[in-house]
C-alpha positions as semicolon CSV with decimal commas, in nm:
position;residue;x (nm);y (nm);z (nm)
1;M;20,446;-0,372;17,615
2;S;20,653;-0,688;17,610
3;V;21,011;-0,677;17,742
4;T;21,305;-0,918;17,772
5;F;21,565;-0,835;18,037
6;P;21,826;-0,972;18,283
7;Y;21,705;-1,268;18,489
8;S;21,811;-1,090;18,807
9;A;21,566;-0,802;18,752
10;G;21,254;-0,788;18,968
11;W;20,921;-0,628;18,885
12;Q;21,013;-0,319;19,088
13;D;21,337;-0,275;18,890
14;L;21,139;-0,303;18,569
15;K;20,882;-0,051;18,686
16;D;21,150;0,195;18,799
17;L;21,326;0,174;18,461
18;F;21,012;0,254;18,264
19;R;20,906;0,541;18,489
20;N;21,150;0,754;18,287
21;A;20,910;0,719;17,994
22;G;20,590;0,805;18,183
23;N;20,332;0,668;18,424
24;V;20,373;0,293;18,478
25;I;20,043;0,131;18,577
26;R;20,200;-0,207;18,651
27;A;20,492;-0,434;18,568
28;D;20,481;-0,814;18,571
29;I;20,752;-1,081;18,539
30;P;20,641;-1,441;18,476
31;T;20,826;-1,704;18,679
32;D;20,871;-2,079;18,646
33;Y;20,744;-2,331;18,900
34;Q;21,056;-2,269;19,112
35;G;20,988;-1,896;19,125
36;R;21,273;-1,802;18,890
37;S;21,232;-1,526;18,633
38;K;21,176;-1,637;18,273
39;G;21,365;-1,330;18,148
40;F;21,068;-1,146;18,001
41;G;20,764;-0,955;18,122
42;T;20,498;-0,695;18,051
43;V;20,472;-0,328;18,136
44;T;20,145;-0,136;18,122
45;M;20,185;0,237;18,059
46;G;19,925;0,502;18,136
47;T;19,869;0,606;17,774
48;V;19,940;0,489;17,420
49;E;20,179;0,783;17,374
50;E;20,380;0,684;17,682
51;A;20,399;0,323;17,561
52;R;20,535;0,437;17,224
53;K;20,782;0,666;17,398
54;A;20,904;0,372;17,610
55;I;20,958;0,160;17,299
56;G;21,158;0,442;17,140
57;M;21,367;0,491;17,454
58;Y;21,438;0,133;17,554
59;N;21,421;-0,101;17,256
60;G;21,784;-0,209;17,208
61;F;21,886;-0,042;17,536
62;E;22,161;-0,215;17,739
63;W;22,048;-0,287;18,094
64;N;22,274;-0,465;18,344
65;G;22,487;-0,604;18,064
66;R;22,200;-0,733;17,849
67;R;22,045;-0,567;17,546
68;I;21,669;-0,565;17,591
69;E;21,389;-0,577;17,336
70;V;21,077;-0,370;17,393
71;R;20,778;-0,393;17,164
72;E;20,404;-0,354;17,158
73;D;20,225;-0,653;17,303
74;R;20,145;-0,913;17,037
75;T;19,793;-0,912;17,171
76;F;19,733;-0,631;16,922
77;V;19,756;-0,825;16,596
78;E;19,762;-0,680;16,245
79;G;19,416;-0,636;16,093
80;G;19,091;-0,771;16,229
81;A;18,776;-0,605;16,349
82;H;18,867;-0,662;16,713
83;Q;19,180;-0,450;16,672
84;Q;18,982;-0,162;16,526
85;Q;18,759;-0,169;16,833
86;Q;19,063;-0,166;17,060
87;Q;19,217;0,126;16,874
88;Q;18,899;0,327;16,918
89;Q;18,926;0,271;17,294
90;Q;19,301;0,333;17,330
91;H;19,257;0,681;17,478
92;Q;19,063;0,520;17,763
93;T;19,263;0,203;17,835
94;P;19,623;0,140;17,939
95;V;19,846;-0,024;17,680
96;A;20,050;-0,331;17,764
97;A;20,368;-0,408;17,575
98;P;20,576;-0,729;17,586
99;I;20,951;-0,719;17,660
100;E;21,189;-0,977;17,524
101;Q;21,563;-1,025;17,550
102;T;21,754;-0,994;17,225
103;Y;22,115;-0,972;17,114
104;Q;22,198;-0,713;16,848
105;E;22,521;-0,694;16,656
106;Q;22,546;-0,316;16,661
107;P;22,500;-0,107;16,979
108;Q;22,201;0,123;16,968
109;Q;22,102;0,430;17,160
110;P;21,744;0,471;17,280
111;G;21,524;0,629;17,011
112;S;21,777;0,577;16,730
113;P;21,659;0,545;16,367
114;V;21,783;0,186;16,360
115;Q;21,547;0,096;16,640
116;Q;21,255;0,244;16,454
117;A;21,342;0,036;16,150
118;Q;21,315;-0,278;16,361
119;Q;20,951;-0,223;16,440
120;P;20,713;-0,443;16,238
121;A;20,624;-0,285;15,906
122;A;20,262;-0,194;15,853
123;G;20,054;-0,375;15,593
124;S;20,060;-0,722;15,446
125;T;20,284;-0,998;15,581
126;A;20,242;-1,200;15,260
127;G;20,579;-1,289;15,113
128;R;20,761;-1,191;15,435
129;Q;20,618;-1,457;15,666
130;L;20,776;-1,804;15,660
131;F;20,659;-2,144;15,777
132;V;20,934;-2,347;15,948
133;G;20,871;-2,719;15,991
134;N;21,037;-3,022;16,154
135;L;21,177;-2,811;16,437
136;P;21,334;-2,975;16,744
137;F;21,063;-2,999;17,010
138;T;21,292;-2,836;17,266
139;L;21,356;-2,528;17,052
140;Q;21,242;-2,192;17,194
141;W;21,121;-1,892;16,993
142;Q;21,436;-1,692;17,074
143;E;21,657;-1,969;16,936
144;L;21,446;-1,977;16,619
145;K;21,479;-1,600;16,586
146;D;21,857;-1,616;16,634
147;Y;21,890;-1,891;16,372
148;F;21,721;-1,675;16,108
149;R;21,919;-1,360;16,190
150;Q;22,261;-1,530;16,171
151;D;22,327;-1,406;15,815
152;G;22,229;-1,049;15,894
153;G;21,858;-1,067;15,815
154;T;21,612;-0,861;16,019
155;V;21,367;-1,091;16,198
156;L;21,063;-0,900;16,319
157;R;20,915;-1,190;16,513
158;A;20,935;-1,565;16,560
159;D;20,676;-1,799;16,711
160;I;20,666;-2,167;16,801
161;A;20,328;-2,343;16,779
162;I;20,226;-2,522;17,100
163;D;19,956;-2,778;17,178
164;N;19,699;-2,755;17,456
165;Q;19,952;-2,900;17,702
166;G;20,206;-2,626;17,630
167;R;20,434;-2,855;17,427
168;S;20,591;-2,757;17,096
169;R;20,418;-2,888;16,785
170;G;20,750;-2,891;16,601
171;Y;20,678;-2,602;16,368
172;G;20,655;-2,226;16,377
173;Q;20,650;-1,897;16,189
174;V;20,915;-1,634;16,122
175;L;20,837;-1,284;15,993
176;M;21,120;-1,117;15,802
177;S;21,150;-0,744;15,736
178;T;21,129;-0,768;15,355
179;V;21,021;-1,014;15,087
180;E;21,382;-1,025;14,965
181;E;21,512;-1,128;15,308
182;A;21,241;-1,394;15,330
183;Q;21,341;-1,541;14,994
184;E;21,707;-1,533;15,095
185;A;21,625;-1,717;15,418
186;I;21,442;-1,989;15,222
187;A;21,738;-2,029;14,988
188;K;21,994;-2,048;15,269
189;L;21,810;-2,228;15,548
190;N;21,565;-2,472;15,387
191;Q;21,686;-2,831;15,439
192;T;21,959;-2,722;15,681
193;E;22,022;-2,905;16,007
194;L;21,913;-2,743;16,332
195;S;21,989;-2,931;16,655
196;G;21,992;-3,265;16,474
197;R;21,681;-3,212;16,259
198;V;21,662;-3,112;15,892
199;I;21,415;-2,823;15,886
200;E;21,174;-2,712;15,616
201;V;21,157;-2,339;15,538
202;R;20,900;-2,208;15,294
203;E;20,669;-1,915;15,238
204;D;20,369;-1,923;15,472
205;K;20,075;-1,964;15,237
206;Y;19,833;-1,861;15,512
207;A;19,989;-1,516;15,567
208;N;19,727;-1,247;15,495
209;A;19,493;-1,500;15,344
210;N;19,228;-1,241;15,259
211;E;19,246;-0,900;15,101
212;N;19,174;-0,721;15,428
213;G;19,484;-0,865;15,596
214;Q;19,269;-1,035;15,861
215;P;19,354;-1,372;16,020
216;N;19,238;-1,686;15,842
217;T;18,898;-1,833;15,924
218;F;19,033;-2,108;16,149
219;H;19,183;-1,844;16,378
220;W;18,857;-1,668;16,446
221;T;18,703;-1,899;16,708
222;A;19,012;-1,994;16,914
223;L;19,167;-1,757;17,169
224;F;19,488;-1,755;17,371
225;V;19,446;-1,620;17,727
226;G;19,768;-1,519;17,903
227;N;19,888;-1,378;18,236
228;L;19,621;-1,573;18,425
229;P;19,646;-1,622;18,801
230;Y;19,829;-1,950;18,861
231;S;19,541;-2,070;19,076
232;S;19,297;-2,056;18,781
233;R;19,143;-2,381;18,660
234;W;18,966;-2,454;18,332
235;Q;18,625;-2,393;18,489
236;D;18,741;-2,053;18,619
237;L;18,861;-1,968;18,268
238;K;18,529;-2,068;18,117
239;D;18,334;-1,873;18,379
240;L;18,540;-1,562;18,302
241;F;18,348;-1,517;17,977
242;R;17,997;-1,587;18,105
243;P;17,920;-1,233;18,237
244;L;17,952;-1,117;17,875
245;G;17,680;-1,359;17,771
246;L;17,940;-1,588;17,613
247;N;17,958;-1,965;17,653
248;P;18,291;-2,116;17,542
249;I;18,259;-2,468;17,403
250;H;18,606;-2,557;17,532
251;A;18,860;-2,417;17,781
252;D;19,203;-2,549;17,881
253;I;19,476;-2,435;18,121
254;L;19,832;-2,510;18,003
255;T;20,038;-2,695;18,263
256;E;20,399;-2,797;18,324
257;N;20,463;-3,154;18,205
258;E;20,667;-3,254;18,510
259;T;20,465;-3,097;18,790
260;G;20,116;-3,039;18,647
261;R;20,131;-2,680;18,768
262;S;19,964;-2,406;18,568
263;K;20,174;-2,204;18,324
264;G;19,948;-1,904;18,376
265;C;19,787;-1,926;18,033
266;G;19,520;-2,119;17,851
267;M;19,313;-2,170;17,537
268;V;18,943;-2,100;17,479
269;R;18,726;-2,187;17,180
270;F;18,388;-2,041;17,082
271;N;18,118;-2,149;16,842
272;T;18,132;-1,833;16,632
273;R;18,374;-1,565;16,521
274;E;18,144;-1,296;16,661
275;E;18,167;-1,442;17,013
276;A;18,546;-1,459;16,994
277;E;18,572;-1,100;16,870
278;K;18,351;-0,980;17,154
279;A;18,568;-1,165;17,407
280;V;18,889;-1,007;17,276
281;A;18,740;-0,658;17,260
282;Q;18,593;-0,664;17,611
283;L;18,834;-0,877;17,815
284;N;19,182;-0,807;17,681
285;G;19,375;-0,605;17,940
286;T;19,113;-0,647;18,214
287;N;19,216;-0,721;18,572
288;V;19,159;-1,071;18,709
289;M;19,271;-1,128;19,069
290;G;19,534;-0,855;19,042
291;R;19,666;-0,953;18,697
292;N;19,598;-0,781;18,364
293;I;19,511;-1,070;18,137
294;I;19,594;-1,103;17,768
295;V;19,317;-1,220;17,536
296;R;19,405;-1,261;17,167
297;F;19,334;-1,484;16,871
298;D;19,532;-1,809;16,867
299;K;19,691;-1,803;16,523
300;F;19,822;-2,157;16,564
301;A;19,480;-2,307;16,632
302;L;19,374;-2,591;16,403
Protein backbone atom coordinates (compact mmCIF):
# COMPACT_ATOMS: atom_id res chain seq x y z
CA MET A 1 0.00 0.00 0.00
CA SER A 2 1.06 3.59 -0.57
CA VAL A 3 0.66 6.11 2.27
CA THR A 4 1.22 9.85 2.78
CA PHE A 5 1.73 11.00 6.36
CA PRO A 6 3.38 13.57 8.70
CA TYR A 7 7.04 14.25 7.92
CA SER A 8 7.93 13.56 11.55
CA ALA A 9 6.74 9.94 11.37
CA GLY A 10 9.35 7.19 11.25
CA TRP A 11 9.02 3.72 9.76
CA GLN A 12 8.37 2.24 13.21
CA ASP A 13 5.50 4.70 13.81
CA LEU A 14 4.04 3.74 10.45
CA LYS A 15 4.35 0.04 11.19
CA ASP A 16 2.77 0.42 14.63
CA LEU A 17 -0.20 2.31 13.18
CA PHE A 18 -0.97 -0.36 10.60
CA ARG A 19 -0.62 -3.25 13.03
CA ASN A 20 -4.21 -2.48 14.06
CA ALA A 21 -5.27 -3.74 10.63
CA GLY A 22 -3.24 -6.97 10.67
CA ASN A 23 0.25 -8.39 10.22
CA VAL A 24 2.68 -5.78 8.87
CA ILE A 25 5.54 -7.42 6.96
CA ARG A 26 7.47 -4.18 6.54
CA ALA A 27 7.14 -0.41 6.36
CA ASP A 28 9.42 1.89 4.36
CA ILE A 29 9.76 5.69 4.19
CA PRO A 30 11.79 7.17 1.32
CA THR A 31 14.13 10.00 2.31
CA ASP A 32 15.92 12.75 0.40
CA TYR A 33 19.70 13.04 0.14
CA GLN A 34 19.75 14.80 3.54
CA GLY A 35 17.92 11.92 5.19
CA ARG A 36 14.63 13.80 5.59
CA SER A 37 11.30 12.06 5.06
CA LYS A 38 9.52 12.77 1.77
CA GLY A 39 6.14 12.43 3.51
CA PHE A 40 5.07 9.17 1.90
CA GLY A 41 5.94 5.50 2.09
CA THR A 42 4.87 1.90 1.55
CA VAL A 43 3.45 -0.71 3.88
CA THR A 44 3.41 -4.41 3.05
CA MET A 45 0.63 -6.37 4.77
CA GLY A 46 0.58 -10.12 5.28
CA THR A 47 -2.45 -10.77 3.08
CA VAL A 48 -4.60 -9.06 0.46
CA GLU A 49 -7.51 -9.01 2.92
CA GLU A 50 -5.42 -7.22 5.55
CA ALA A 51 -4.27 -4.66 2.98
CA ARG A 52 -7.88 -3.93 2.01
CA LYS A 53 -8.84 -3.68 5.66
CA ALA A 54 -6.02 -1.15 6.22
CA ILE A 55 -7.25 0.98 3.31
CA GLY A 56 -10.77 0.94 4.76
CA MET A 57 -9.53 1.86 8.23
CA TYR A 58 -6.97 4.53 7.43
CA ASN A 59 -7.71 6.23 4.12
CA GLY A 60 -8.75 9.75 5.16
CA PHE A 61 -7.70 9.10 8.77
CA GLU A 62 -6.21 12.05 10.70
CA TRP A 63 -2.79 11.20 12.13
CA ASN A 64 -0.75 13.75 14.09
CA GLY A 65 -2.76 16.60 12.61
CA ARG A 66 -2.53 15.47 8.97
CA ARG A 67 -5.14 13.60 6.97
CA ILE A 68 -3.47 10.64 5.29
CA GLU A 69 -4.25 8.88 2.04
CA VAL A 70 -3.90 5.11 1.84
CA ARG A 71 -4.36 3.23 -1.40
CA GLU A 72 -3.27 0.11 -3.21
CA ASP A 73 0.17 0.44 -4.72
CA ARG A 74 0.04 1.79 -8.28
CA THR A 75 2.28 -1.09 -9.22
CA PHE A 76 -0.95 -3.02 -9.77
CA VAL A 77 -2.28 -1.22 -12.86
CA GLU A 78 -5.71 -1.66 -14.44
CA GLY A 79 -5.81 -4.42 -17.07
CA GLY A 80 -2.86 -6.23 -18.56
CA ALA A 81 -1.82 -9.84 -18.56
CA HIS A 82 0.83 -9.22 -15.91
CA GLN A 83 -1.84 -8.10 -13.45
CA GLN A 84 -3.85 -11.25 -13.99
CA GLN A 85 -0.77 -13.29 -13.14
CA GLN A 86 -0.24 -11.25 -9.98
CA GLN A 87 -3.85 -11.68 -8.92
CA GLN A 88 -3.55 -15.44 -9.26
CA GLN A 89 -0.58 -15.34 -6.87
CA GLN A 90 -2.04 -12.89 -4.32
CA HIS A 91 -2.83 -15.59 -1.77
CA GLN A 92 0.88 -16.41 -1.70
CA THR A 93 2.53 -12.97 -1.79
CA PRO A 94 2.36 -9.93 0.48
CA VAL A 95 0.61 -6.87 -0.93
CA ALA A 96 2.28 -3.48 -0.87
CA ALA A 97 0.20 -0.32 -0.87
CA PRO A 98 1.40 3.27 -1.35
CA ILE A 99 0.52 6.01 1.18
CA GLU A 100 0.18 9.62 0.19
CA GLN A 101 -0.71 12.77 2.08
CA THR A 102 -3.94 14.44 1.06
CA TYR A 103 -6.18 17.20 2.34
CA GLN A 104 -9.93 16.53 2.31
CA GLU A 105 -12.60 19.13 2.82
CA GLN A 106 -14.86 16.95 4.94
CA PRO A 107 -13.60 14.89 7.91
CA GLN A 108 -13.93 11.16 7.45
CA GLN A 109 -13.96 8.24 9.81
CA PRO A 110 -12.04 5.08 8.94
CA GLY A 111 -14.12 2.73 6.78
CA SER A 112 -16.78 5.34 5.94
CA PRO A 113 -18.81 5.07 2.71
CA VAL A 114 -17.22 8.29 1.47
CA GLN A 115 -13.80 6.70 1.65
CA GLN A 116 -14.96 3.76 -0.38
CA ALA A 117 -16.28 6.10 -3.06
CA GLN A 118 -12.82 7.61 -3.39
CA GLN A 119 -11.24 4.37 -4.49
CA PRO A 120 -10.58 4.16 -8.25
CA ALA A 121 -13.59 2.89 -10.15
CA ALA A 122 -13.19 -0.40 -11.94
CA GLY A 123 -13.29 -0.54 -15.73
CA SER A 124 -12.36 1.86 -18.48
CA THR A 125 -10.57 5.14 -17.81
CA ALA A 126 -11.58 6.48 -21.24
CA GLY A 127 -13.35 9.81 -20.91
CA ARG A 128 -12.23 10.21 -17.28
CA GLN A 129 -8.49 10.50 -17.84
CA LEU A 130 -7.08 13.89 -18.83
CA PHE A 131 -3.83 14.99 -20.42
CA VAL A 132 -2.39 18.18 -18.86
CA GLY A 133 0.32 19.97 -20.82
CA ASN A 134 2.67 22.96 -20.41
CA LEU A 135 2.99 22.37 -16.67
CA PRO A 136 5.62 24.23 -14.62
CA PHE A 137 8.67 21.98 -14.38
CA THR A 138 8.76 22.41 -10.60
CA LEU A 139 5.17 21.22 -10.12
CA GLN A 140 4.67 18.06 -8.03
CA TRP A 141 1.89 15.49 -8.48
CA GLN A 142 0.17 16.55 -5.24
CA GLU A 143 -0.01 20.16 -6.43
CA LEU A 144 -1.51 18.98 -9.72
CA LYS A 145 -4.07 16.90 -7.83
CA ASP A 146 -4.99 19.84 -5.59
CA TYR A 147 -5.42 22.15 -8.60
CA PHE A 148 -7.98 19.80 -10.16
CA ARG A 149 -9.94 19.25 -6.94
CA GLN A 150 -10.33 22.97 -6.14
CA ASP A 151 -13.88 23.13 -7.55
CA GLY A 152 -15.03 20.04 -5.69
CA GLY A 153 -14.16 17.40 -8.28
CA THR A 154 -12.98 13.97 -7.14
CA VAL A 155 -9.45 13.31 -8.41
CA LEU A 156 -8.59 9.62 -8.21
CA ARG A 157 -4.95 10.07 -9.18
CA ALA A 158 -2.49 12.53 -10.69
CA ASP A 159 0.90 11.82 -12.24
CA ILE A 160 3.74 13.95 -13.59
CA ALA A 161 5.83 12.49 -16.43
CA ILE A 162 9.57 12.44 -15.73
CA ASP A 163 12.61 11.87 -17.94
CA ASN A 164 15.43 9.42 -17.31
CA GLN A 165 17.15 11.98 -15.06
CA GLY A 166 14.11 12.29 -12.79
CA ARG A 167 13.14 15.73 -14.14
CA SER A 168 9.60 16.73 -15.04
CA ARG A 169 8.72 16.60 -18.73
CA GLY A 170 6.20 19.39 -18.23
CA TYR A 171 3.08 17.30 -18.69
CA GLY A 172 1.04 14.75 -16.82
CA GLN A 173 -2.24 12.88 -16.41
CA VAL A 174 -5.21 13.34 -14.11
CA LEU A 175 -7.90 10.70 -13.59
CA MET A 176 -11.29 12.05 -12.52
CA SER A 177 -14.05 10.02 -10.89
CA THR A 178 -16.61 10.47 -13.69
CA VAL A 179 -16.74 11.51 -17.33
CA GLU A 180 -18.87 14.50 -16.32
CA GLU A 181 -16.24 15.73 -13.84
CA ALA A 182 -13.55 15.29 -16.49
CA GLN A 183 -15.50 17.39 -18.99
CA GLU A 184 -16.14 20.03 -16.34
CA ALA A 185 -12.42 20.17 -15.54
CA ILE A 186 -11.60 20.71 -19.23
CA ALA A 187 -14.14 23.52 -19.46
CA LYS A 188 -12.91 25.27 -16.31
CA LEU A 189 -9.16 24.64 -16.33
CA ASN A 190 -8.03 24.49 -19.97
CA GLN A 191 -6.00 27.61 -20.82
CA THR A 192 -5.86 28.73 -17.19
CA GLU A 193 -2.64 29.97 -15.60
CA LEU A 194 -0.83 27.72 -13.14
CA SER A 195 2.34 29.10 -11.53
CA GLY A 196 2.95 31.44 -14.46
CA ARG A 197 2.21 28.97 -17.28
CA VAL A 198 -0.98 28.64 -19.34
CA ILE A 199 -1.81 24.94 -19.19
CA GLU A 200 -3.54 22.71 -21.72
CA VAL A 201 -6.23 20.33 -20.41
CA ARG A 202 -7.84 17.83 -22.74
CA GLU A 203 -9.12 14.28 -22.83
CA ASP A 204 -6.29 11.74 -22.87
CA LYS A 205 -6.69 10.03 -26.22
CA TYR A 206 -4.42 7.18 -25.10
CA ALA A 207 -6.59 6.15 -22.13
CA ASN A 208 -7.74 2.53 -22.62
CA ALA A 209 -6.51 2.51 -26.17
CA ASN A 210 -7.69 -1.05 -26.81
CA GLU A 211 -10.88 -2.86 -26.02
CA ASN A 212 -9.28 -4.94 -23.27
CA GLY A 213 -8.35 -1.85 -21.24
CA GLN A 214 -4.65 -2.75 -21.47
CA PRO A 215 -1.83 -0.18 -21.68
CA ASN A 216 -0.88 1.12 -25.12
CA THR A 217 1.80 -0.68 -27.12
CA PHE A 218 4.55 1.82 -26.31
CA HIS A 219 4.14 1.04 -22.60
CA TRP A 220 4.79 -2.66 -22.96
CA THR A 221 8.60 -2.71 -23.19
CA ALA A 222 9.53 0.01 -20.67
CA LEU A 223 9.45 -0.59 -16.91
CA PHE A 224 9.75 1.62 -13.84
CA VAL A 225 11.71 0.02 -10.96
CA GLY A 226 11.23 1.65 -7.55
CA ASN A 227 12.41 1.28 -3.94
CA LEU A 228 15.88 0.22 -5.08
CA PRO A 229 18.81 0.27 -2.66
CA TYR A 230 20.50 3.67 -2.98
CA SER A 231 23.80 1.94 -3.68
CA SER A 232 22.46 0.34 -6.88
CA ARG A 233 24.03 1.34 -10.19
CA TRP A 234 22.70 0.84 -13.71
CA GLN A 235 24.72 -2.35 -14.13
CA ASP A 236 23.27 -3.76 -10.89
CA LEU A 237 19.79 -2.95 -12.18
CA LYS A 238 20.46 -4.69 -15.48
CA ASP A 239 21.95 -7.72 -13.73
CA LEU A 240 18.83 -8.00 -11.56
CA PHE A 241 16.89 -9.37 -14.54
CA ARG A 242 19.50 -11.78 -15.88
CA PRO A 243 18.68 -14.75 -13.57
CA LEU A 244 15.25 -14.80 -15.25
CA GLY A 245 16.89 -15.24 -18.63
CA LEU A 246 16.13 -11.62 -19.51
CA ASN A 247 18.56 -9.17 -21.09
CA PRO A 248 17.42 -5.51 -20.86
CA ILE A 249 18.58 -3.39 -23.78
CA HIS A 250 18.77 -0.31 -21.54
CA ALA A 251 18.86 0.46 -17.80
CA ASP A 252 19.12 3.80 -15.99
CA ILE A 253 19.21 4.89 -12.34
CA LEU A 254 17.50 8.24 -11.65
CA THR A 255 19.73 10.67 -9.77
CA GLU A 256 19.46 14.02 -7.97
CA ASN A 257 20.44 16.90 -10.28
CA GLU A 258 22.51 18.72 -7.65
CA THR A 259 24.37 15.84 -6.03
CA GLY A 260 24.25 12.98 -8.53
CA ARG A 261 22.98 10.68 -5.79
CA SER A 262 20.53 7.92 -6.61
CA LYS A 263 16.82 8.56 -6.10
CA GLY A 264 16.27 4.88 -5.39
CA CYS A 265 14.48 4.19 -8.67
CA GLY A 266 15.25 3.57 -12.30
CA MET A 267 14.01 2.68 -15.78
CA VAL A 268 14.51 -0.53 -17.76
CA ARG A 269 13.63 -1.29 -21.38
CA PHE A 270 13.28 -4.68 -23.07
CA ASN A 271 13.15 -5.80 -26.67
CA THR A 272 9.73 -7.42 -26.38
CA ARG A 273 6.48 -7.11 -24.47
CA GLU A 274 6.77 -10.74 -23.35
CA GLU A 275 10.09 -10.07 -21.62
CA ALA A 276 8.69 -7.02 -19.83
CA GLU A 277 5.59 -8.93 -18.67
CA LYS A 278 7.76 -11.73 -17.30
CA ALA A 279 9.90 -9.20 -15.41
CA VAL A 280 6.87 -7.56 -13.78
CA ALA A 281 5.25 -10.89 -12.87
CA GLN A 282 8.37 -12.41 -11.31
CA LEU A 283 10.23 -9.46 -9.76
CA ASN A 284 7.59 -7.06 -8.47
CA GLY A 285 7.60 -7.16 -4.66
CA THR A 286 10.79 -9.23 -4.41
CA ASN A 287 13.45 -8.41 -1.83
CA VAL A 288 16.69 -6.82 -3.02
CA MET A 289 19.24 -6.05 -0.29
CA GLY A 290 16.50 -5.70 2.32
CA ARG A 291 14.08 -3.65 0.19
CA ASN A 292 10.91 -4.85 -1.53
CA ILE A 293 11.25 -3.43 -5.01
CA ILE A 294 8.45 -2.14 -7.23
CA VAL A 295 8.45 -3.25 -10.87
CA ARG A 296 5.68 -1.88 -13.11
CA PHE A 297 5.08 -0.66 -16.62
CA ASP A 298 6.23 2.91 -17.28
CA LYS A 299 3.11 4.51 -18.73
CA PHE A 300 5.01 7.69 -19.60
CA ALA A 301 7.62 5.92 -21.71
CA LEU A 302 7.98 7.16 -25.28
